[in-house]
C-alpha positions as CSV (number, residue, x, y, z in Angstrom):
1,M,-24.4,-11.7,-26.8
2,S,-20.7,-11.2,-27.1
3,K,-18.3,-13.8,-25.7
4,I,-15.3,-13.4,-23.5
5,H,-12.2,-12.3,-25.4
6,S,-9.0,-14.1,-24.6
7,Y,-5.8,-12.1,-25.2
8,K,-2.3,-13.2,-24.1
9,G,-3.8,-15.7,-21.7
10,V,-6.1,-13.2,-20.0
11,D,-9.9,-13.3,-20.4
12,Y,-11.7,-10.0,-21.0
13,S,-15.4,-9.4,-20.6
14,P,-17.3,-7.6,-23.4
15,K,-17.8,-3.9,-23.0
16,N,-21.2,-2.2,-22.9
17,V,-21.8,0.3,-25.7
18,D,-25.3,1.8,-25.8
19,G,-26.7,-1.2,-23.9
20,K,-25.0,-3.7,-26.3
21,L,-22.2,-6.1,-25.2
22,I,-19.4,-5.8,-27.7
23,E,-16.2,-8.0,-27.7
24,L,-13.0,-6.1,-27.0
25,T,-10.5,-5.8,-29.8
26,D,-6.9,-7.0,-29.3
27,A,-5.8,-3.3,-29.2
28,E,-8.2,-2.6,-26.4
29,C,-7.1,-5.7,-24.5
30,E,-3.5,-4.6,-24.9
31,V,-4.3,-1.2,-23.4
32,L,-6.0,-2.8,-20.5
33,L,-3.2,-5.3,-20.0
34,Q,-0.6,-2.4,-19.9
35,Q,-2.7,-0.5,-17.4
36,T,-3.1,-3.5,-15.2
37,T,0.6,-4.2,-15.4
38,A,1.5,-0.6,-14.5
39,W,-0.9,-0.7,-11.6
40,N,0.5,-4.0,-10.3
41,N,4.1,-2.7,-10.7
42,E,3.3,0.3,-8.5
43,S,1.9,-1.9,-5.7
44,A,5.1,-1.6,-3.5
45,N,5.3,2.1,-3.9
46,R,1.6,2.5,-2.9
47,K,2.2,0.4,0.2
48,L,5.4,2.4,1.1
49,T,3.4,5.6,0.7
50,E,0.8,4.3,3.2
51,I,3.5,3.2,5.6
52,R,5.2,6.6,5.5
53,K,1.8,8.3,6.1
54,I,1.2,6.1,9.2
55,R,4.8,6.6,10.4
56,N,4.6,10.4,10.0
57,Q,1.3,10.4,11.9
58,K,2.9,8.4,14.8
59,L,5.9,10.8,14.9
60,Q,3.6,13.8,14.9
61,E,1.5,12.3,17.7
62,T,4.6,11.9,19.9
63,D,6.4,15.2,19.0
64,Y,5.2,16.7,22.3
65,L,7.4,14.2,24.2
66,G,10.5,16.1,22.9
67,V,9.5,19.7,23.8
68,S,11.9,21.6,26.0
69,D,9.9,21.2,29.2
70,N,9.6,17.5,28.8
71,S,12.3,14.9,28.7
72,M,11.8,12.0,26.3
73,S,12.5,8.5,27.7
74,S,15.1,6.3,26.0
75,D,12.3,3.9,25.1
76,W,10.5,6.7,23.2
77,I,13.7,7.8,21.6
78,A,14.4,4.3,20.3
79,K,10.8,3.8,19.2
80,R,10.8,7.1,17.2
81,K,14.1,6.1,15.7
82,S,12.7,2.8,14.6
83,W,9.8,4.6,12.9
84,R,12.2,6.9,11.1
85,D,14.3,3.9,10.0
86,I,11.4,2.0,8.4
87,P,12.2,2.9,4.8
88,Q,15.7,1.6,5.1
89,D,15.0,-1.4,7.4
90,Y,11.9,-2.7,5.5
91,T,12.6,-2.9,1.8
92,T,10.5,-5.6,0.3
93,E,6.8,-5.7,-0.5
94,T,6.4,-8.7,1.8
95,K,7.8,-6.6,4.7
96,Y,5.4,-3.8,3.7
97,D,2.5,-6.2,3.9
98,E,3.7,-7.2,7.4
99,L,3.8,-3.5,8.5
100,L,0.3,-2.8,7.1
101,A,-1.3,-6.0,8.5
102,R,-4.4,-5.3,10.6
103,D,-6.5,-7.3,13.0
104,S,-10.2,-7.8,12.8
105,D,-10.8,-4.4,14.5
106,G,-8.6,-2.6,11.9
107,K,-5.7,-2.0,14.3
108,L,-2.1,-2.4,13.0
109,T,-0.6,-5.6,14.3
110,H,3.1,-5.2,13.6
111,T,5.1,-4.7,16.9
112,I,6.8,-1.6,15.4
113,W,3.6,0.3,15.8
114,E,3.2,-0.5,19.5
115,K,4.0,2.1,22.1
116,P,7.0,1.4,24.3
């Protein structure tokens, strides 16, 4: 049985080739390390994409409030503006985590998502 391969301080499990466990080479570990690093570096962008998706859905769900035969309250105008301003007002991954936080029922918990 092959052992765990340590490369640049990271332990890599052996790969399975035709039912046999084979230790990874340094080159294979380097590729995995680069892929993992790239994935981790894109974390904030993935979160912001999810936030924009939620925001756009909330805006779409409330578009009817602004049609010509309906007048939108100042509270709704302010809420919709706060949703549109999310990308410029929340700019760190920590803030993204706060916006994406959910309770045990899966509901978003940040106050920005609440209806006025």
